[in-house]
C-alpha positions in Angstrom: 173.6 78.8 81.2 171.5 76.0 80.2 173.4 72.7 79.7 173.1 70.2 77.0 173.2 66.7 79.1 169.9 64.9 79.4 169.3 64.5 83.3 166.5 62.5 84.7 165.0 63.6 88.3 162.7 61.4 90.6 160.4 63.4 93.2 156.4 62.9 94.3 153.9 63.2 91.8 151.0 65.4 93.3 148.9 66.7 90.4 149.0 64.8 87.4 149.9 65.9 83.9 152.9 65.7 81.4 154.3 68.5 79.6 157.1 69.8 78.5 158.9 73.5 78.2 161.2 75.9 79.3 162.1 76.3 83.2 161.8 79.6 85.6 163.9 79.3 88.3 162.2 81.1 91.7 165.0 81.7 93.9 161.9 83.3 96.3 164.4 85.8 98.4 162.5 87.2 100.6 164.0 91.1 102.2 166.2 90.4 104.8 164.4 89.9 108.4 165.0 93.2 110.8 165.8 92.4 114.4 166.7 95.4 116.6 165.9 96.4 120.2 163.0 99.4 120.6 162.3 101.7 123.6 159.2 100.9 125.8 157.5 103.9 124.5 157.9 102.2 120.6 156.1 99.1 121.8 152.3 100.4 120.8 153.9 101.7 117.7 155.0 98.4 116.5 151.5 97.1 117.6 149.6 99.2 115.1 152.4 98.5 112.6 151.0 94.9 113.1 147.6 95.7 113.0 147.9 97.6 109.5 149.6 94.6 108.6 146.6 92.4 109.9 144.6 94.3 108.0 145.7 94.4 104.5 146.7 90.7 104.8 143.2 90.0 105.3 142.0 92.4 102.5 144.3 90.3 100.5 143.4 86.8 101.5 139.8 87.3 101.1 140.5 88.9 97.6 142.3 85.4 96.9 139.3 83.3 98.2 136.9 85.2 96.5 138.9 84.8 92.9 139.5 81.3 94.0 136.1 80.5 94.6 135.1 82.5 91.2 137.2 80.3 89.5 137.5 76.8 91.2 134.8 76.6 93.3 134.0 77.1 97.2 136.0 73.7 98.1 139.0 75.0 97.0 138.2 78.9 98.4 137.7 77.0 101.6 141.4 76.2 101.9 142.0 79.9 103.0 139.4 79.7 105.6 143.0 78.2 107.8 145.0 81.3 106.3 142.2 83.8 107.8 141.7 81.9 110.8 145.6 82.6 111.7 145.1 86.2 111.0 142.4 86.5 113.2 143.3 83.7 116.5 143.4 86.4 119.1 145.8 83.3 121.3 148.4 84.0 118.7 148.4 87.5 118.5 148.4 87.6 122.3 151.7 86.2 122.5 153.0 88.1 119.7 151.7 91.1 121.3 153.5 89.7 124.8 156.9 89.1 122.7 156.8 92.6 121.6 156.0 94.2 125.9 158.4 91.7 127.4 161.4 91.4 125.3 160.9 95.0 123.6 162.0 94.0 120.2 160.6 95.1 116.8 157.8 93.3 115.8 159.0 91.1 112.4 161.5 89.1 115.0 158.6 88.6 117.3 155.7 87.5 114.7 158.4 85.0 113.3 159.5 83.5 116.4 156.0 82.8 117.6 154.8 81.6 114.2 157.9 79.2 113.7 156.8 77.8 117.7 153.5 76.8 116.2 154.6 75.7 112.9 157.2 73.6 114.5 154.1 71.9 117.0 152.2 71.3 114.1 155.1 69.6 112.0 155.3 67.4 114.8 152.0 66.2 114.0 152.0 62.5 113.2 148.7 63.3 110.7 150.1 64.3 107.5 147.3 66.4 106.7 147.9 68.2 110.4 151.4 68.2 109.9 151.0 70.5 106.2 149.0 73.1 108.2 152.6 74.3 109.7 152.9 75.7 106.2 149.6 77.7 106.2 151.0 79.6 109.3 154.5 80.2 107.5 152.5 81.2 104.5 150.0 83.8 106.3 153.4 85.2 108.4 155.3 85.5 105.2 152.9 87.6 104.0 152.2 89.6 107.2 156.0 90.1 106.8 155.7 91.4 103.2 153.1 93.7 104.3 155.2 95.2 107.0 157.9 95.9 105.2 156.2 97.4 102.2 155.1 94.7 100.1 157.3 92.0 98.1 157.8 91.4 94.4 155.6 89.6 92.2 157.7 86.2 91.6 155.7 86.0 87.9 155.9 89.7 86.3 157.7 89.8 83.6 157.3 85.8 81.6 156.9 86.7 78.3 156.0 83.0 77.5 154.5 79.9 79.5 157.2 78.3 81.8 157.6 75.6 84.1 158.1 76.6 87.5 160.9 75.4 89.8 161.3 76.4 92.9 162.4 75.8 96.9 158.5 76.3 97.8 155.5 77.9 97.0 152.9 79.1 99.5 149.5 78.2 98.7 148.1 81.8 98.3 151.4 82.4 96.0 150.2 79.4 94.0 146.4 80.9 93.6 147.9 83.9 92.2 149.6 82.2 89.2 148.3 83.0 85.7 147.2 79.8 84.4 148.2 81.2 80.9 151.6 81.9 81.9 152.7 78.5 83.7 153.1 75.0 82.5 153.7 73.3 85.8 155.2 73.6 89.1 158.1 71.8 90.7 159.4 71.9 94.1 161.9 70.6 96.4 159.7 71.0 99.2 155.8 69.6 99.6 153.8 66.7 100.2 150.4 65.2 98.0 148.5 66.6 101.2 149.8 70.1 100.9 147.3 72.8 100.3 149.7 74.2 97.4 149.6 70.5 96.0 145.9 70.5 96.0 145.7 74.1 94.5 147.5 72.6 91.8 145.0 69.5 91.3 142.2 72.2 91.1 143.9 74.2 88.6 145.0 71.5 86.4 148.6 72.2 86.8 150.9 69.2 86.8 153.2 69.5 89.6 155.9 67.5 91.4 157.2 68.0 95.3 159.9 66.6 97.3 162.7 67.2 94.3 165.5 68.3 96.6 167.9 70.6 96.0 166.7 70.9 92.0 167.0 74.6 92.3 171.1 74.1 92.7 170.7 71.4 89.7 168.8 73.6 87.1 168.7 76.9 85.2 166.3 79.5 83.6 165.9 78.4 80.1 167.0 74.7 80.8 164.1 72.4 78.4 162.3 69.9 80.7 159.8 67.2 80.9 157.5 67.1 83.8 155.3 63.8 85.0 152.9 64.9 87.4 151.7 61.1 87.8 155.4 59.4 88.2 157.0 62.6 89.6 159.8 62.4 87.0 161.6 65.5 85.9 164.1 65.5 82.5 166.0 67.9 81.8 167.0 68.5 78.3 165.0 65.5 77.0 165.6 63.9 73.7 163.5 64.1 70.6 162.8 60.4 71.3 162.0 61.1 74.9 159.3 63.9 74.0 158.1 62.0 71.8 157.3 59.3 74.1 155.7 61.5 76.8 153.2 62.8 74.1 152.2 58.9 73.8 151.9 59.0 77.8 150.0 61.9 78.1 147.5 60.6 75.2 147.1 57.3 77.1 146.6 58.2 80.4 143.7 60.9 79.1 142.0 58.2 77.6 142.2 55.9 80.9 140.9 58.5 83.2 137.7 59.0 80.5 137.3 55.5 80.8 137.5 55.7 84.7 134.8 58.4 84.7 132.3 55.6 83.6 132.7 53.8 87.0 131.1 56.6 88.8 127.8 54.8 89.5 129.2 51.1 89.0 129.6 49.0 92.5 132.9 47.9 93.9 132.4 44.0 93.0 135.5 41.5 92.0 134.8 39.4 89.0 133.8 36.5 91.2 131.2 39.0 93.2 132.9 39.5 96.2 131.6 43.3 97.2 134.0 45.7 98.6 132.8 49.0 100.9 134.9 52.0 98.7 134.7 55.2 101.1 136.4 58.6 101.4 138.1 60.2 103.8 137.3 63.8 104.5 138.3 67.0 106.3 135.5 68.9 106.6 131.5 69.4 105.6 132.7 70.5 102.1 134.2 67.5 101.2 131.5 65.4 100.7 130.3 66.6 97.6 133.9 66.1 95.6 133.6 62.4 98.1 130.1 62.0 96.0 131.4 63.0 92.4 134.0 60.3 92.5 131.7 57.3 93.6 132.3 57.0 97.4 129.5 55.3 98.7 130.2 56.7 102.5 132.3 58.5 104.5 135.2 56.3 106.0 136.7 58.8 107.7 135.5 62.4 108.7 138.4 63.8 110.6 137.2 66.1 113.4 140.2 68.5 114.1 139.7 70.9 112.0 137.1 72.4 114.1 139.4 72.8 117.1 142.4 73.8 114.7 140.0 76.8 113.7 138.9 78.0 116.6 140.4 80.0 119.7 139.6 77.2 122.0 137.4 73.7 121.9 134.9 74.5 119.8 131.4 74.2 121.7 128.6 71.5 121.3 126.4 73.3 118.7 129.4 74.1 116.6 130.2 70.5 116.2 126.4 69.1 116.1 126.1 71.6 112.9 129.4 69.9 111.5 128.6 67.4 111.7 124.6 66.7 111.2 125.7 68.8 107.8 128.0 65.6 107.0 125.1 63.3 108.2 122.7 64.9 106.1 124.5 65.4 102.7 126.0 61.4 103.0 122.5 60.1 103.9 121.5 56.8 103.4 125.7 56.2 103.3 127.0 55.6 106.3 129.8 58.6 108.0 132.2 57.5 110.6 133.7 60.3 112.5 136.7 60.3 114.3 136.8 61.6 117.6 139.4 64.3 118.5 142.9 63.3 117.2 145.1 66.1 118.6 147.9 66.7 121.1 147.1 68.8 124.0 149.8 71.8 122.8 146.9 72.2 119.7 144.2 72.8 122.2 143.7 76.4 121.7 141.9 77.1 124.9 145.0 76.0 126.9 146.6 79.4 128.4 150.0 78.0 128.4 152.6 76.6 125.5 152.4 72.6 126.2 155.7 71.0 124.8 156.6 67.5 125.3 160.2 66.0 124.4 158.2 62.8 121.7 154.4 64.3 120.7 153.9 61.2 118.7 154.3 58.6 121.6 152.8 61.3 124.3 149.8 62.8 125.3 147.0 63.0 122.1 143.9 61.5 120.7 142.2 58.9 122.8 144.5 59.9 125.8 143.9 63.3 125.7 140.4 62.6 125.4 139.9 60.6 128.7 142.1 62.7 130.5 139.6 65.5 129.8 136.7 63.7 129.8 134.5 67.4 130.4 135.9 68.0 126.4 135.7 64.7 125.1 131.9 64.4 126.1 130.8 67.4 124.3 131.8 65.9 121.4 130.5 62.8 122.3 127.3 64.6 122.8 127.6 66.4 119.0 127.9 63.2 117.5 125.3 61.5 119.0 122.8 64.0 118.2 123.9 64.3 114.6 123.4 60.7 114.7 119.5 61.6 114.8 120.1 62.7 110.7 121.5 59.4 109.6 121.2 56.1 111.3 124.3 54.9 109.8 126.4 57.8 111.1 129.1 55.8 113.5 131.9 57.1 116.0 135.6 55.8 115.9 138.1 56.2 118.4 141.8 56.7 117.7 145.1 55.7 118.9 143.4 52.9 120.8 146.1 50.7 122.9 144.2 48.7 124.8 141.0 47.2 125.6 140.7 49.3 128.7 141.1 52.8 126.8 137.9 51.7 124.7 136.0 50.7 128.2 136.4 54.2 129.2 135.8 55.8 126.3 132.3 53.3 126.1 131.6 54.9 129.3 131.7 58.2 129.0 129.6 57.6 125.5 126.7 56.0 127.6 126.8 59.1 130.4 126.4 61.3 127.2 123.5 58.8 126.1 122.0 59.3 129.6 122.6 63.2 129.2 120.7 63.4 126.4 118.1 61.7 127.6 117.3 63.9 130.4 117.7 66.8 127.9 114.8 65.3 125.6 117.3 65.5 122.6 117.1 62.7 119.6 119.9 60.2 118.5 120.2 56.9 117.8 120.8 55.0 120.5 122.3 52.1 118.6 125.1 53.7 117.2 127.8 51.8 116.0 131.2 52.7 117.6 134.8 51.4 116.2 138.3 51.9 117.0 141.4 52.7 115.2 144.1 49.8 115.2 147.2 52.1 114.6 149.1 50.9 117.6 151.0 47.3 117.4 149.8 46.9 120.5 145.7 47.4 119.5 146.5 44.9 116.8 148.3 42.3 119.1 145.4 42.5 121.7 142.6 42.6 119.0 140.8 39.8 120.1 140.5 41.3 123.4 139.6 44.9 121.9 136.8 43.1 119.4 133.8 42.5 121.9 134.1 46.0 122.4 133.3 47.4 119.4 131.1 46.6 116.4 134.4 47.6 113.8 138.1 48.3 113.2 139.6 50.5 111.0 143.3 49.9 110.1 144.9 53.6 110.0 148.1 52.0 108.1 150.3 55.3 108.0 150.7 55.4 111.6 150.7 51.4 112.3 153.7 51.4 109.9 155.3 54.0 111.1 155.0 53.0 114.8 155.7 49.0 113.9 158.9 49.8 112.4 160.1 52.8 114.4 160.2 55.2 111.7 159.0 58.6 111.0 158.6 59.0 107.3 159.4 62.4 107.4 162.8 61.9 108.6 165.0 61.9 105.0 167.4 59.7 106.6 165.2 57.1 107.3 162.1 57.5 105.3 163.1 54.4 103.3 162.4 52.2 105.9 159.1 53.2 105.8 157.7 49.5 104.0 153.9 49.1 104.0 154.6 45.8 102.7 156.9 44.7 105.6 156.2 41.5 106.7 155.3 42.5 110.4 153.0 44.8 108.7 151.0 42.5 107.5 151.2 40.2 109.9 149.9 42.8 112.1 146.9 43.4 109.4 146.0 39.8 109.1 145.8 39.3 113.2 143.1 42.3 112.8 140.9 41.1 110.4 140.9 37.5 112.1 140.4 38.8 115.1 137.5 40.7 114.1 136.0 38.3 112.1 136.4 35.7 115.0 133.9 38.2 116.7 131.5 38.9 113.9 133.1 42.4 113.5 133.9 43.8 110.1 137.5 45.6 109.4 138.4 48.6 106.6 141.6 50.2 106.2 141.8 53.9 106.3 145.3 54.7 105.2 147.2 55.2 102.2 147.8 51.6 101.6 144.1 51.6 100.6 144.5 54.1 97.9 147.7 52.3 96.4 146.2 50.3 93.6 148.8 47.8 93.9 148.1 47.0 97.2 144.2 46.9 96.7 144.3 43.3 95.7 146.3 42.5 99.0 144.5 44.1 101.3 140.9 42.5 99.9 142.8 39.1 99.7 143.9 39.7 103.8 140.7 39.7 104.5 139.4 43.6 104.5 136.0 44.5 103.6 136.2 48.4 103.3 139.1 50.9 102.0 138.3 54.3 102.8 140.9 57.0 100.5 140.9 60.5 99.5 138.0 60.6 97.1 141.0 61.5 94.0 141.9 57.9 94.2 138.3 56.1 94.2 138.5 55.6 90.1 141.5 54.0 90.0 140.9 51.7 93.4 137.4 50.7 92.3 138.9 49.7 88.7 141.2 47.5 90.0 138.2 45.5 92.5 136.2 45.2 89.3 139.1 43.1 87.4 140.4 41.3 89.8 139.3 37.6 91.4 139.0 37.8 95.2 140.5 33.9 95.0 143.3 35.5 93.6 143.1 38.1 95.6 142.9 35.8 98.3 146.0 33.4 96.8 148.5 36.8 96.5 147.9 37.3 100.6 149.1 33.7 101.5 152.0 33.7 99.2 152.9 37.6 100.7 152.6 36.3 104.2 155.2 34.0 103.5 157.6 36.2 101.8 160.6 37.6 103.6 160.7 41.0 102.4 158.0 43.6 101.5 160.0 44.5 98.0 159.1 40.8 97.1 155.4 41.3 98.2 155.6 44.7 96.4 156.9 42.8 93.4 154.1 40.1 93.8 151.4 42.9 93.7 152.7 44.8 90.6 152.8 41.6 89.0 149.0 40.6 89.6 148.1 44.4 88.9 150.2 44.4 85.6 148.0 41.3 84.5 144.3 42.1 85.4 144.3 45.7 85.1 148.0 47.0 83.0 146.4 50.2 82.7 146.0 51.4 86.2 150.2 51.2 85.9 150.0 54.4 83.8 148.4 55.8 86.2 149.5 55.0 89.7 153.1 54.8 88.9 
């Protein structure tokens, strides 16, 4: 039964907007998973059952993708490419078939276990975007299972009035099936800002909150709630005064966003004339359009991993060249930085064995994998070099560098690739700029040794914070210790910037710190010259830059470096932004 006492819950806002209405709890109850042994003679029949389920799943996903493309555009429809790739992945399916043959058990059990192994491996990745792809695998697996077991129920059938949906989790394909006329907003126990469900919510303009752990047990169907998709607030049984206040907040935010739209073509320059390069992080070529529409002046991080995750084995040179060249042409004459492969050996689908590491965060991945597999690495380097013929400002960036020696090894292979392309008569920019990601403390501490070998630094603050503080922010027990403003992190950033300056190279930041308007003045004051962020955050960050004095940002940084704790630093940052750009706090907190 709905209660009457006002209760407040805090999650992570992932899609902006304020809505109020009645709750619909989705229990999500999937049918119990059958598990039984099968005679050897029944193995072919199980495989036929799987093939039929795959055909139906492929049809459903194609239908969903087409509907999303019609309603929300091709960029959002591209989310379901990874779902379709799971259905058609021969390595994944071969492992399922092998499990059935060797263990003589039903297809539902075999499929679930194999899919969960893949999902668990992805979930251990340090990159939020890659970690969230585990959700895609589980979503597709759930859909295949439904089709194996005779279909599933429609969660949203029978809704007689618009509701705020509260669930443990909503898979992206189910999110795409939501009837926007019946759903006011979404709140889930699981999820992150980079999840496909969150991306879909933003595309559908549905206010959404994730990370409300245990919320399903604390609410009832018919409870009245207010959902704030910016601050991550969910208030149950709000008073009339509170509802009036949130309506005011919604009007204020709408006015601020309309003003921010006018900044798209304005430069990111401080009040006293200090210019900052403001670029975008993207996952695939289709994202360039959204970045430009938000006012990005270049691509500061193009993650190349999607090419490897989307195909059976490493993509060949031509496939990679086409993708990189597409981005280079679209963003021209602005710069684009392509990060070389940042995956572990366990995710290179060309391998014919399952590779497990006790601690993949500290394992054989990124530049370590590439230097250990030079033929694989050179295919990517040649493809990037060839793409540089389409944009002289295309740059290469090596991830997870821990020493100057690794840069030397990578650059030697790059020069070899240049010689090979010369021999083949293929065009490329011989003066291509090479940089490294500073995301490991050892790289920051030896930045003075690395700087002479590169043309720029890009600080990956997400990993730098995790590695410096020994905190896995995906672990709820220690996530509160993840503190970007920790003195140790700030001193490593300062040391990196100073080492770069002494060598005459620039330093950027491509982690989440750069997308937080409260921390932008601090980073600028520390000497960071480029910020590369998600396209959606660009207007807010640009607004803060245009409202501050560079000299005040420098004063903030000098003070921050003397403070004993991260909370003190964050409070100083908030005070400055509240003074120079108070409206942004309405959108950022």
